[in-house]
N, CA, C and O of each residue as an XYZ file, in Angstrom:
568
protein
N      -6.449     -2.749     22.047
C      -5.485     -3.628     22.276
C      -4.909     -3.627     23.371
O      -4.551     -4.670     23.917
N      -4.667     -2.054     24.035
C      -4.076     -1.728     25.121
C      -4.979     -2.370     26.301
O      -4.494     -3.122     27.146
N      -6.132     -2.053     26.276
C      -7.114     -2.643     27.348
C      -6.865     -4.165     27.506
O      -6.670     -4.631     28.628
N      -6.870     -4.885     26.484
C      -6.695     -6.139     26.239
C      -5.564     -6.769     26.890
O      -5.636     -7.837     27.497
N      -4.465     -6.039     26.737
C      -3.093     -6.324     27.441
C      -3.144     -6.028     28.833
O      -2.546     -6.696     29.677
N      -3.801     -5.106     29.066
C      -3.971     -4.961     30.633
C      -4.704     -6.074     31.470
O      -4.409     -6.487     32.591
N      -5.541     -6.383     30.796
C      -6.394     -7.652     31.613
C      -5.420     -8.832     31.395
O      -5.242     -9.565     32.368
N      -4.823     -9.089     30.345
C      -3.863    -10.205     30.399
C      -2.770    -10.127     31.528
O      -2.585    -11.072     32.296
N      -2.024     -8.902     31.592
C      -1.018     -8.517     32.533
C      -1.572     -8.930     33.921
O      -0.926     -9.722     34.607
N      -2.806     -8.393     34.374
C      -3.244     -8.428     35.648
C      -3.629     -9.936     35.934
O      -3.821    -10.326     37.086
N      -3.736    -10.782     34.812
C      -3.861    -12.300     35.128
C      -2.448    -12.931     35.164
O      -2.358    -14.140     35.378
N      -1.395    -12.220     34.976
C      -0.039    -12.753     35.041
C       0.372    -13.392     33.626
O       1.359    -14.124     33.550
N      -0.243    -13.157     32.761
C      -0.280    -13.417     31.210
C       0.512    -12.478     30.411
O       0.115    -11.315     30.483
N       1.503    -12.684     29.691
C       2.192    -11.830     29.016
C       2.289    -12.231     27.610
O       3.152    -13.053     27.301
N       1.496    -11.742     26.713
C       1.537    -12.256     25.341
C       2.786    -11.832     24.658
O       3.242    -10.702     24.837
N       3.350    -12.703     23.883
C       4.387    -12.319     23.040
C       3.864    -12.306     21.489
O       3.267    -13.290     21.052
N       4.063    -11.369     20.825
C       3.623    -11.055     19.616
C       4.743    -11.658     18.439
O       5.898    -11.234     18.485
N       4.399    -12.532     17.523
C       5.400    -13.038     16.761
C       5.167    -12.079     15.408
O       6.099    -11.943     14.616
N       4.112    -11.539     15.219
C       3.811    -10.654     14.061
C       2.599     -9.915     14.373
O       1.966    -10.075     15.417
N       2.267     -9.047     13.382
C       0.991     -8.203     13.462
C       1.093     -7.157     14.695
O       0.024     -6.734     15.135
N       2.314     -6.702     15.291
C       2.385     -5.771     16.300
C       1.734     -4.420     15.844
O       1.799     -4.056     14.670
N       1.227     -3.833     16.627
C       0.833     -2.517     16.478
C       1.922     -1.633     16.491
O       2.608     -1.673     17.512
N       2.263     -0.819     15.582
C       3.222      0.164     15.674
C       3.164      1.136     17.001
O       2.183      1.859     17.177
N       4.121      1.118     17.801
C       3.854      2.054     19.249
C       3.663      3.501     18.827
O       3.339      4.269     19.733
N       3.798      3.968     17.692
C       3.666      5.452     17.595
C       2.079      5.544     17.150
O       1.533      6.640     17.022
N       1.487      4.481     16.959
C      -0.085      4.773     17.017
C      -0.781      4.581     18.230
O      -2.009      4.541     18.303
N       0.150      4.440     19.372
C      -0.375      4.297     20.769
C      -0.285      5.724     21.339
O       0.621      6.476     20.978
N      -1.236      6.105     22.243
C      -1.110      7.401     22.677
C      -0.028      7.359     24.013
O       0.177      6.333     24.661
N       0.566      8.570     24.268
C       1.387      8.719     25.652
C       0.647      8.000     26.726
O       1.314      7.230     27.418
N      -0.732      8.137     26.997
C      -1.327      7.592     28.168
C      -1.269      6.020     27.951
O      -1.152      5.341     28.971
N      -1.326      5.478     26.926
C      -1.367      3.890     26.718
C       0.116      3.370     26.970
O       0.291      2.266     27.486
N       1.138      4.151     26.612
C       2.583      3.943     27.050
C       2.800      3.977     28.458
O       3.445      3.064     28.973
N       2.308      4.983     29.203
C       2.615      5.273     30.483
C       1.865      4.524     31.362
O       2.195      4.361     32.536
N       0.737      3.995     30.791
C      -0.252      3.142     31.778
C       0.501      1.651     31.887
O       0.077      0.913     32.776
N       1.475      1.210     31.131
C       2.149     -0.030     31.150
C       3.154      0.213     32.427
O       3.384     -0.752     33.156
N       3.685      1.333     32.677
C       4.880      1.323     33.425
C       4.460      0.805     34.956
O       5.387      0.587     35.735
N       3.280      0.631     35.344
C       2.872      0.261     36.776
C       3.399     -1.071     36.797
O       3.700     -1.475     37.920
N       3.600     -1.914     35.766
C       4.015     -3.165     35.839
C       5.598     -3.448     35.981
O       6.106     -4.569     36.019
N       6.313     -2.146     36.056
C       7.851     -2.451     35.887
C       8.234     -2.498     37.423
O       9.431     -2.511     37.709
N       7.410     -2.521     38.291
C       8.066     -2.613     39.882
C       8.395     -4.039     39.955
O       9.278     -4.343     40.757
N       7.871     -4.929     39.297
C       8.188     -6.482     39.723
C       9.167     -6.824     38.592
O       8.847     -6.862     37.404
N      10.339     -7.059     39.059
C      11.511     -7.382     38.168
C      11.165     -8.638     37.252
O      11.390     -8.619     36.042
N      10.637     -9.660     37.865
C      10.247    -10.823     37.045
C       9.322    -10.407     35.831
O       9.569    -10.717     34.665
N       8.235     -9.675     36.238
C       7.219     -9.085     35.103
C       7.978     -8.132     34.046
O       7.706     -8.153     32.846
N       8.741     -7.481     34.489
C       9.612     -6.336     33.742
C      10.426     -7.274     32.797
O      10.457     -6.916     31.619
N      10.992     -8.251     33.079
C      11.717     -9.074     32.099
C      10.732     -9.645     31.152
O      11.017     -9.530     29.960
N       9.678    -10.211     31.449
C       8.561    -10.965     30.640
C       7.823     -9.676     29.579
O       7.443     -9.895     28.428
N       7.752     -8.539     30.174
C       7.142     -7.337     29.572
C       7.873     -7.117     28.508
O       7.342     -6.886     27.422
N       9.263     -7.162     28.681
C      10.170     -6.834     27.398
C      10.025     -7.688     26.339
O      10.062     -7.194     25.212
N       9.824     -9.181     26.497
C       9.472    -10.102     25.657
C       8.157     -9.918     24.795
O       8.007    -10.521     23.732
N       7.204     -9.040     25.323
C       5.923     -8.813     24.811
C       6.061     -7.987     23.469
O       5.294     -8.112     22.514
N       7.068     -7.183     23.520
C       7.229     -6.121     22.389
C       6.327     -5.126     22.337
O       6.524     -4.284     21.461
N       5.302     -4.979     23.101
C       4.183     -4.129     23.040
C       4.970     -2.573     23.350
O       4.466     -1.557     22.871
N       6.071     -2.506     24.079
C       6.762     -1.169     24.420
C       7.731     -0.804     23.260
O       8.245      0.315     23.228
N       7.958     -1.648     22.401
C       9.057     -1.547     21.359
C       8.510     -0.666     20.123
O       7.396     -0.827     19.623
N       9.518      0.350     19.678
C       9.052      1.182     18.691
C       9.342      0.283     17.371
O       8.894      0.715     16.309
N      10.060     -0.938     17.369
C      10.419     -1.496     16.191
C       9.299     -2.519     15.689
O       8.882     -3.390     16.453
N       8.853     -2.394     14.461
C       7.848     -3.415     14.126
C       8.612     -4.005     12.706
O       8.935     -3.286     11.760
N       8.782     -5.208     12.769
C       9.356     -6.019     11.542
C       8.687     -7.163     11.625
O       8.496     -7.793     12.664
N       8.256     -7.504     10.352
C       7.424     -8.798     10.384
C       8.229     -9.602      9.459
O       8.544     -9.151      8.357
N       8.560    -10.715      9.834
C       9.441    -11.977      9.149
C       8.539    -12.908      9.005
O       7.759    -13.170      9.921
N       8.514    -13.604      7.716
C       7.712    -14.624      7.340
C       7.349    -15.750      8.373
O       8.135    -16.588      8.818
N       6.082    -15.626      8.660
C       5.636    -16.925      9.424
C       4.749    -17.704      8.471
O       3.541    -17.512      8.335
N       5.412    -18.521      7.886
C       4.885    -19.536      6.906
C       4.021    -20.566      7.409
O       4.432    -21.349      8.266
N       2.839    -20.629      6.940
C       1.792    -21.500      7.476
C       1.658    -22.681      6.230
O       1.352    -22.285      5.105
N       1.859    -23.908      6.433
C       1.649    -24.986      5.481
C       0.322    -25.546      5.794
O      -0.078    -25.901      6.902
N      -0.347    -25.579      4.603
C      -1.719    -26.169      4.682
C      -1.691    -27.648      4.199
O      -0.719    -28.174      3.656
N      -3.032    -28.328      4.499
C      -3.042    -29.566      4.172
C      -2.930    -30.045      2.789
O      -2.576    -31.200      2.549
N      -3.243    -29.125      1.795
C      -3.154    -29.432      0.508
C      -1.619    -29.002     -0.054
O      -1.409    -28.660     -1.218
N      -0.697    -29.076      0.888
C       0.729    -28.862      0.538
C       0.969    -27.480     -0.264
O       1.842    -27.327     -1.118
N       0.058    -26.516      0.152
C       0.274    -25.011     -0.193
C       0.766    -24.248      1.064
O       0.309    -24.516      2.175
N       1.640    -23.357      0.882
C       2.122    -22.359      1.790
C       1.516    -21.207      1.689
O       1.230    -20.853      0.545
N       1.168    -20.349      2.776
C       1.193    -18.930      2.695
C       1.952    -18.067      3.581
O       2.276    -18.455      4.704
N       2.243    -16.955      3.153
C       3.179    -16.081      4.002
C       2.972    -15.924      5.335
O       3.855    -15.742      6.173
N       1.674    -16.004      5.551
C       1.180    -15.867      6.973
C      -0.376    -15.940      6.806
O      -0.879    -15.731      5.702
N      -1.160    -16.245      7.936
C      -2.532    -16.437      7.868
C      -3.250    -15.256      7.314
O      -4.235    -15.366      6.584
N      -2.719    -14.105      7.690
C      -3.500    -12.879      7.284
C      -3.450    -12.652      5.716
O      -4.304    -12.004      5.112
N      -2.268    -13.304      5.079
C      -2.159    -13.011      3.518
C      -2.516    -14.236      2.947
O      -2.067    -14.398      1.812
N      -3.322    -15.321      3.489
C      -3.495    -16.495      2.870
C      -4.291    -16.323      1.456
O      -4.057    -17.072      0.507
N      -5.153    -15.377      1.405
C      -5.734    -15.045      0.058
C      -5.009    -14.752     -1.129
O      -5.464    -14.871     -2.266
N      -3.694    -14.305     -0.786
C      -3.021    -13.797     -1.952
C      -1.439    -14.266     -1.866
O      -0.646    -13.639     -2.568
N      -1.068    -15.070     -1.246
C       0.337    -15.516     -1.078
C       0.635    -17.098     -1.372
O       1.723    -17.635     -1.160
N      -0.381    -17.668     -1.831
C      -0.338    -19.193     -1.731
C       0.872    -19.570     -2.752
O       1.162    -18.895     -3.739
N       1.485    -20.690     -2.371
C       2.504    -21.258     -3.000
C       2.393    -22.768     -2.901
O       2.124    -23.286     -1.818
N       2.620    -23.600     -4.158
C       2.893    -24.990     -3.811
C       4.328    -25.302     -3.194
O       5.350    -24.845     -3.705
N       4.336    -25.997     -2.219
C       5.539    -26.180     -1.448
C       6.422    -27.089     -2.240
O       7.644    -27.112     -2.092
N       5.793    -27.806     -3.051
C       6.726    -28.820     -4.089
C       7.504    -28.083     -5.027
O       8.455    -28.691     -5.518
N       7.292    -26.801     -5.414
C       7.915    -25.909     -6.199
C       9.200    -25.273     -5.556
O       9.829    -24.395     -6.146
N       9.540    -25.721     -4.400
C      10.572    -25.099     -3.710
C      11.470    -26.048     -3.246
O      10.916    -27.082     -2.875
N      12.729    -26.030     -3.141
C      13.914    -26.842     -2.606
C      13.753    -27.053     -1.076
O      14.061    -28.141     -0.590
N      13.287    -26.056     -0.315
C      13.165    -26.223      1.105
C      12.548    -25.037      1.744
O      12.159    -24.124      1.015
N      12.409    -24.951      3.115
C      11.882    -23.856      3.661
C      12.510    -22.640      3.506
O      11.865    -21.597      3.402
N      13.852    -22.688      3.479
C      14.806    -21.388      3.058
C      14.192    -20.975      1.965
O      13.623    -19.885      2.032
N      14.154    -21.747      0.675
C      13.964    -21.163     -0.732
C      12.464    -20.481     -0.683
O      12.194    -19.471     -1.333
N      11.488    -21.188      0.201
C      10.296    -20.599      0.101
C      10.328    -19.387      0.851
O       9.673    -18.440      0.415
N      11.083    -19.236      2.073
C      11.243    -18.085      2.739
C      11.646    -17.057      1.895
O      10.954    -16.060      1.686
N      12.827    -17.275      1.364
C      13.472    -16.285      0.266
C      12.391    -15.726     -0.586
O      12.286    -14.503     -0.672
N      11.576    -16.515     -1.226
C      10.520    -16.160     -2.128
C       9.687    -15.154     -1.447
O       9.420    -14.113     -2.047
N       9.308    -15.332     -0.416
C       8.310    -14.520      0.262
C       9.012    -13.187      0.596
O       8.354    -12.149      0.533
N      10.212    -13.164      0.919
C      11.004    -12.050      1.461
C      11.176    -11.031      0.053
O      11.148     -9.805      0.160
N      11.351    -11.716     -1.232
C      11.626    -11.236     -2.392
C      10.331    -10.470     -2.996
O      10.345     -9.334     -3.471
N       9.134    -11.386     -2.872
C       8.052    -10.790     -3.597
C       7.054    -10.194     -2.565
O       6.033     -9.723     -3.067
N       7.148    -10.140     -1.424
C       6.068     -9.608     -0.582
C       6.732     -8.632      0.523
O       6.402     -7.461      0.711
N       7.720     -9.340      1.208
C       8.342     -8.108      2.214
C       9.208     -7.310      1.605
O       9.549     -6.417      2.380
N       9.778     -7.217      0.448
C      10.565     -6.416     -0.065
C       9.733     -5.073     -0.325
O      10.420     -4.074     -0.539
N       8.379     -4.926     -0.334
C       7.604     -3.897     -0.649
C       7.150     -3.348      0.531
O       6.623     -2.236      0.494
N       7.277     -3.986      1.647
C       6.339     -3.522      2.787
C       6.911     -2.114      3.470
O       6.192     -1.560      4.302
N       7.906     -1.663      3.203
C       8.470     -0.353      3.648
C       8.135      0.742      2.703
O       8.182      1.928      3.030
N       7.761      0.277      1.401
C       7.374      1.464      0.347
C       5.771      1.482      0.494
O       5.284      2.377     -0.196
N       5.095      0.947      1.006
C       3.625      1.039      1.192
C       3.206      1.396      2.539
O       3.928      1.028      3.465
N       2.174      2.041      2.784
C       1.769      2.117      4.151
C       0.090      2.294      4.133
O      -0.477      2.766      3.147
N      -0.558      1.907      5.207
C      -1.995      2.032      5.402
C      -2.550      3.154      6.119
O      -3.736      3.471      6.031
N      -1.624      3.809      6.892
C      -2.060      4.919      7.587
C      -1.226      6.192      7.213
O      -0.010      6.088      7.055
N      -1.810      7.279      7.083
C      -1.193      8.554      6.705
C      -0.128      8.988      7.674
O       0.703      9.875      7.477
N      -0.267      8.243      8.748
C       0.870      8.839      9.920
C       1.966      8.386      9.422
O       2.968      9.057      9.670
N       2.138      7.136      8.580
C       3.247      6.519      8.259
C       3.879      7.237      7.086
O       5.056      6.951      6.867
N       3.364      8.017      6.390
C       3.795      8.715      5.026
C       5.326      9.349      5.180
O       6.255      9.088      4.416
N       5.381     10.101      6.151
C       6.693     10.684      6.360
C       7.362     10.225      7.693
O       8.022     10.975      8.412
N       7.135      9.022      7.918
C       7.833      8.336      9.265
C       9.188      8.206      9.019
O       9.493      7.915      7.862
N      10.208      8.374      9.950
C      11.530      8.278      9.750
C      11.866      6.766      9.965
O      12.730      6.256      9.251
N      11.244      6.054     10.884
C      11.550      4.793     10.965
C      10.997      3.853      9.902
O      11.616      2.817      9.660
N       9.929      4.130      9.282
C       9.587      3.420      8.013
C      10.568      3.727      6.851
O      10.952      2.806      6.130
N      10.925      4.835      6.681
C      12.023      5.285      5.570
C      13.342      4.436      5.946
O      13.988      3.801      5.113
N      13.636      4.513      7.268
C      14.989      3.849      7.741
C      14.937      2.195      7.768
O      15.873      1.478      8.122
N      13.691      1.765      7.336
C      13.328      0.346      7.338
C      13.583     -0.248      8.884
O      14.193     -1.287      9.139
N      12.987      0.634      9.825
C      13.005      0.116     11.204
C      11.517     -0.509     11.480
O      11.338     -1.463     12.238
N      10.509      0.136     10.787
C       9.209     -0.073     11.009
C       8.425     -0.376      9.789
O       8.440      0.474      8.899
N       7.763     -1.431      9.622
C       6.938     -1.888      8.360
C       5.665     -1.600      8.503
O       4.880     -2.013      7.648
N       5.151     -0.765      9.711
C       3.839     -0.370      9.707
C       2.797     -1.181     10.370
O       1.668     -0.718     10.528
N       3.110     -2.343     10.758
C       2.165     -3.218     11.329
C       1.697     -4.396     10.106
O       2.246     -4.694      9.044
N       0.567     -4.857     10.695
C       0.153     -6.071      9.747
C       0.090     -5.870      8.252
O      -0.485     -4.887      7.785
N       0.666     -6.774      7.496
C       0.639     -6.648      6.146
C      -0.539     -6.837      5.345
O      -0.651     -6.439      4.186
N      -1.500     -7.517      6.061
C      -2.751     -7.747      5.552
C      -3.602     -6.525      5.343
O      -4.631     -6.613      4.672
N      -3.241     -5.443      5.858
C      -3.759     -4.022      5.834
C      -3.399     -3.287      4.497
O      -4.063     -2.417      3.934
N      -2.235     -3.812      4.124
C      -1.723     -3.087      2.801
C      -1.339     -3.957      1.672
O      -0.721     -3.452      0.735
N      -1.695     -5.439      1.659
C      -1.176     -6.218      0.828
C      -1.455     -5.880     -0.650
O      -0.609     -5.948     -1.542
N      -2.652     -5.531     -0.793
C      -3.120     -5.056     -2.218
C      -2.124     -3.998     -2.841
O      -1.802     -4.112     -4.024
N      -1.683     -3.076     -2.138
C      -0.536     -2.071     -2.641
C       0.700     -2.869     -2.787
O       1.329     -2.812     -3.844
N       1.069     -3.559     -1.871
C       2.393     -4.609     -2.025
C       2.288     -5.312     -3.296
O       3.180     -5.135     -4.126
N       1.445     -5.980     -3.518
C       1.360     -6.724     -4.734
C       1.420     -6.177     -6.027
O       1.925     -6.771     -6.980
N       0.860     -4.934     -6.086
C       0.927     -3.967     -7.218
C       2.403     -3.638     -7.626
O       2.702     -3.405     -8.798
N       3.374     -3.630     -6.532
C       4.647     -3.257     -6.799
C       5.374     -4.605     -7.457
O       6.555     -4.562     -7.803
């Protein structure tokens, strides 16, 4: 992922991640320091902050995808396990709240990397550990 971001940055493309951000703690110090070279350009520095790659915070908020059959999924990565008929909800807020209660509420109590077990940020609910697709089975058991 780090190498991919470097290619994009050199092309003046700054990707903004809406979800599925890799936790920065899983990046090496070399990965973090390699991005500092872009900070000399003030315009780029501002855009770089929007990319979130340097942020230690990882919070995934429902990115609801509506399908042609009028079903919704919590996000594309969870489409196999979070399908809901949108006609059963009063509106998007009701559907969003459903996903927050049934899926997201368990994100901080599960983890897919042993590095996350004793993580202070996870316990403080500042990092949900990256993409939920890697731990959805554990989340649904809860």
